[in-house]
N, C-alpha and C positions, 0 to 999 in steps of 0.2 A: 246728128241722129234725128230722124224725122219725128214729128209730133205724133203721139198715139191719139188719133182722132176718136172722140167719144161718139157713140150713136145716140139717137133719141131714146127716151125712156120707154121700156116695154110695159112698165106699171108705174102709175103716177100716184101722188098723194091723194088725189081725188078718187082714183079707182080703188085704192086701199080703203078709203073711208066708206065708199059705196059697199064694199064687201063687208067691212066691219059692222056697219049699221044693219045690214041685212042679217048678219050672224046674230046680232043681239035680238032683232025682231023675231027671228025664227028659233030662239032659245039655244043656239049652239054655244053662246056665251051667256052665262047666268051667274050672278055673284054667289049663289048657294050651290047649284047643281053642276055648273061647269065654269069655274073661275079662271080656267086656263085652257087655251086651245091654239092650235097652229093652223095656218091657212096657206094654200098654194093656188095661185091664179093659173088655171090650166090654159087659158087663152094666151097668157104671156109666155107660158112654157112652149106652146106651139110656135109662137113668134120667134123665140130663141132658137129652137131647133131649125126652123126655116132659115134663119139668118146664118146658122152654122153651115148648112148644106149649100146655101147660095154663095158663101165666101170662097168655095173651092171651084175651080173650073169644071163645067159639066162633063167635059171629055175625059177627065181623070177617073180612075177607078178608086173610090175612097169609101172605106167602111168606117162610119162614125159609131164607135162603141161607147155607150154611156158608162161611166165608172160607178158601179152599183153602190160602192161604199158611201157615196154622197147622198143617196136616198133610196134605200132598198125596199121600200114599200111595194107590195105586189101590184096594186092598181096604178102606181106611178110607172113602174117598169113596163106594164102592159101598154099604158098610154104612149110611152116613148117608143116601144116596138111598133105601135100603129103609126107613129110619125116617121118611121123609117130608120130608127136607130138600132144598132147592135148593143151588146152589153159586155163590159169588161168586169171580170170577177177576180177576187183575190182571197177567197177563203172557201171552205166547203159549204158554208151557209149561203154565201152569195152565189155560188155555182148552182146550188139547188134552187134558189130564188129565181135565177135567170131561166132555168129550165121550166119551173112552174109558171113563169110569166109568158111562156110560149116562144121564147127566142129560139130559132133554129140553130143547131150546133155551129154551123158555119158563120153565124153572126156573134158567137160568144168567144171572148178572148180570156184565157186563163193566165193571170200573172201570179204574184206572191213570191216572196223569197223562201217560203217554208212549205212547199207543196208536198203532200204525202204521196207514197207510192199508189195508194188507192185513188187519189185525185187524178194523178197523172194517167193511170191506167184507164179510168173512166173517160177522161177527156180524149185520149187517143182512140179509144174504142168508138166514141160518138162522132169524132171528127171536129172537135172543138180546137180552135187555135191555141197553141201553147208557146209561151215565151220562157225559155230555159234561163234560169237565173245564175247558175254557177256550175263549176266542173263536176261536182258530186251529183247534182241533179241531172247533168248530161249523162252520167254513167247509169242512172236509173232509167232514163229514157232509152238508152242503148239496150238495156236488159229487156225492157218491155217490148221493144220493136225487134228483138232478136228472132222471134218466130212468128211475127205477124206484120201486116202492113197497116197503114193508117191514112185516112183522108185528111187528117189535120194539117193545117199550115203551121209549121214548126220553125221557130226562130230562136235566136240567142239575144238576151238582153245584155247590152254593153253599157258600161259607165264611161261616158266620154271625158269625164274628169275636167270639166271646163270651169268649175267653181260654183260658189253658192250665192244665194240672194240675201235679202234682208232678214228673212226668218230661217234660221238654221234648220229647224225641224222640218221645214217644207222644201229643203234643198237636197236633191238626190243625185247630184253629179259632182259632189266634192271629191277630193282625193281619197277620202276614207269612207265614202258612203257604203252602207250595207247592201246596196242594190247592184246587181249585175256584175259582169266580168270587167274589172278595171282595165280599160284599153291601154293606158299609158304605162302600166306596171311592166317591169322587165319581162320580156318573152311572151306576153299575152297576145299581142297582135299576130305574131308569127304562128303561135299555137292555134289561134282561132282560124287562121287561113287553112291550116292543115286539118283542123276539125271539120271544116266545110268540105274540103277536098275528099275526105274519106266517108262523108255522110251526105249523099245526094239528096236525102230527104230534108236537110236543113236548107230552107229557102228564104228566110227572113232575118232581119235585124230589128231590134227594138231598143229604144232609149226613152228616158223620161228625166228631164233636167230638174224639174221641181214645179211648184205651183205658186201659192200666194207669196208675194215678196220677190219673185223672180222676174227680172227684166226680160222683155220679149227678145231683145238682141242676144242675151245670154242663152235663152231657150233655143233660139234659132241657130246659134253657134254650135250647141250640142247636137242638134239634129243634122247640121251640115257635116260635123265630124263623123256622125254615123253614116250618112250618105256617101262620104268620101271613102269610108272603110268598105262599104258595100261595093263601090267601084273597084277598090283594090282587090277584094276577094275575086270578083268576076274576072278582072284582068289577069291575076296570077293563076287562076284556074283555067283560063282560056275558054270559059263558057259563061253564059248568063244563069248562074245558079241562084244568086240572091235576086229575087224578083219582087219582094215586098219589104217595105219599111214601116214599122210602127212608130209613129211620132210621139207617142205618149199623150199626156193631157196637160192640165195645169194652167190654163189661161187665167191670169189674176183677175180677181173681182174687185170692182170699185165699191168700197163700203162708205164712201164719203157723201154721195148723193144718189139720185135716182138714175143717172146716166149709166149706160153700159160702156165701160171704158177700161181697157182697150176693147175694141170690137173684133169680131172674127176677121174682118177685112184687114185690119192692122196686123194681125197675126200672120195672115197669108202673105201680106206685103213683105214682112221681114223674112219669111221663108223664101220668097222669091229672090230677095237680095242676097241671102247667105247660102242658099242651096237650090239654085235654079234647076239642077238636074232632076228635082222632084216633079217638075212640071212639064216634062217632055213625053210622059207616058210610059217610060220604061219600067217604072215601079208602081205596083199597087200600094195604096197608102191606107193606114189605119190611124184613127185618133181615139183618145181615151179621156175625153173631157167629162167632168162631173159637176163640181161646184159652179163653174161658169155657165152651165146649161140651166140650172135651177135657182141659184141663190137669189137673184133679183126678183124672182116671182113669188117669194114666200115671206110670211111674217108670223110671229108668235104674239098672241094677245093675252093679257092678264089683267084682272081687276086688282086695284089697290085695296089691301085688307086693312092696313093701319098706317098712320103717319105719326111721327114724333120729331123732336128736335134734340140733338145731342151736340154739346160743344158749340152751339149756335148754328149748326147745320141741319136743315130739314132732311128727314129720311122718309121715303115712301117704301113700305114693305108689301110686296105682292107675291105672286105665285110663279113667276118666271125667273128662275135663277140658274144655279149651276147644273141642275138636272137637265135643262134644255139648252143652256148656253155655256157648256163646259169650258170650251176654249176661251171664250171671252172672260169668264170669271177667273180662270187660272193664268191666263196670259193676255191681260187687257191691252197692253201696248201693241201686241201683234194682231189682236183680233177685236178692235173696238167696233161696237155696233151703234148705229143711230137708233134713237128712241122717239116715237111720236106719242103725243098725249091726247086723251080723248075724254069727253064727258061720258057718263054711264050709258047714254044712247048710242055711243060710237061716233058722235059728231066731234070734229076736231076741237081741241081745247086751246084757246089762245090766251094771251096775257103776258105781262112782263116776265122775262126769264128770271128765275131764282136758282142759285146754285144749290143743288140737292143731290143726295145719293138715292139710287134706286136699288133696293135690296130684294133678293129672292128669299125663299122659304127655308133654305137649308140651314142646319144648326151649326154654322161656323162663321166667324166674323168676316171672312173674305168673300162671302156670297153676295157680291155686288155686281150688277150689270152696268152700272154707271156710277162714277165718282165725281162729286162736285160738278154735275152737269147742269148747264143753264137751261131750264125747262119751265114752262108755266107750272105754278105751284100745284102739286098733286094733292088730292084729298081722298079720304076713304070712299070707295065706290066708283072712282074714276077708273079708266082703262089706260094702260100703256102698251105700246107695241114695240117689239124688237124687230127691226127691219132687216131685209136681205137674208132671210133665214130659210130659204127654200131648200137648201142643201145642208146636210149635217144638222146641227142643232136639234130640233125636236125629234128627228128620226134617228138620232144617235144618242138615245136616252142614257143618262148617268143615274144609276139607281141609289144614290146617296139618300140616307134617311128613309129608304123604302118608299120614296115618292112615286106614285103611279104614273104610267105613261099617259100624256094628254092625247086627246083626239086630234087627228089631222084631217082637215076638210079640204076638198078640192072645189074651186069656184069657177063657174063660167058665167059670162054676162052677155045677155042678148042686146041687140041694138037699142031696144027701148029702155035699157037700164035694169032689167029684171035679173037678179042674181040667183043662180041655182047652185046648190051644193050637193056633193056626193062624198060619202065617207071613204077616206083613203086609209084610215086606221081608227077604229073605235077607241074611245077612252078606256083605259084599264080600270076596272072596278077594284075596290079594296078587297072584295071577296076573291077576285081572280088573282090578285097579288098574293094574298095569304095562301091560296091553294097552290100557287106555283112555288112558294118558298117554304112550304110545310112538308116535312118528310112523313111518309106513312108510318 
């Protein structure tokens, strides 16, 4: 198996420190008024999107649809649209957010295993691409299209059933996955061929093998299975009816250091090896990457409020915990995060590493973003940063203890080192939180 070559960092420790120090100077982080905030390096985001586009041959028709679940903030979606991305949505809320961000219908892809009739009808009316998840959903689409046409690209999501990766919850091509039509189950392949034969408006196949913890070769094997089935449909129908293949998303993210590994070029290399038919121009392609587009470009910063020692182990208690790092707190072995330590000014804090816990503010014992982590000893007033958090994390807020949503700031840096910020989401005030949760 070839080595997955890492690419150079899009955001370095020095660049993060530059952003953090500027945020402190400008009052975006303040121990009293703003003890917690998230940051997204917009220059690094542009670099990631450019790398994704460059990895695929220019002569291919490829629609790169950002998975909105990874970061559904309106200004982020608009920026990605301006960078040439489409948008993959999987709920009524994400659908509405994509439309509000200005994505044209032909660049929106509607997935989800639980689409309502209203969602389907709106998508087909507007010309949004739809990936049908199951036989019952197919019947709903049949009914909607019985007396009308649609400009939508319509496909069927199949489960290639090629197996799972290291994280079961992120593996979507197992034998019993809830997603798609299971291709290897008795009778399904033949039934799908006939389904396409009687519905000329079905022109695409979609698959998604998984994301974090899924090996690139396993991912490419599932896509190759899908491409081979597209060839079978066209061969048995005697016409080129399947003209598009949605490759899904899920490129794993390296949470161990600043490198982007694997890179988009490694992903395309494995696709070429397993499914060369994708590169001769006969199929238009769609991708649905989310976490891998933004994760390395973001971080969450918190002040340390208190420190203590329990059982001989130092504990730093701050404001970044389960509400912004839900997966890390509840599944730390699958979702470990790096932590950087800083003085109150934002300057990097160095010193002999001391095993210590870093705890969040939630009122349960497991709210730890790091356990026995060797770090320079933290003190009240210091800052700590959770790294690689540009996707999910702060933008997928967990409202435990009615903790308010922190601000999310976008950062751009000029050649002379000047950092400029824009608000991607304002901090939720306590008054706003109370108003939202109080009935009339």
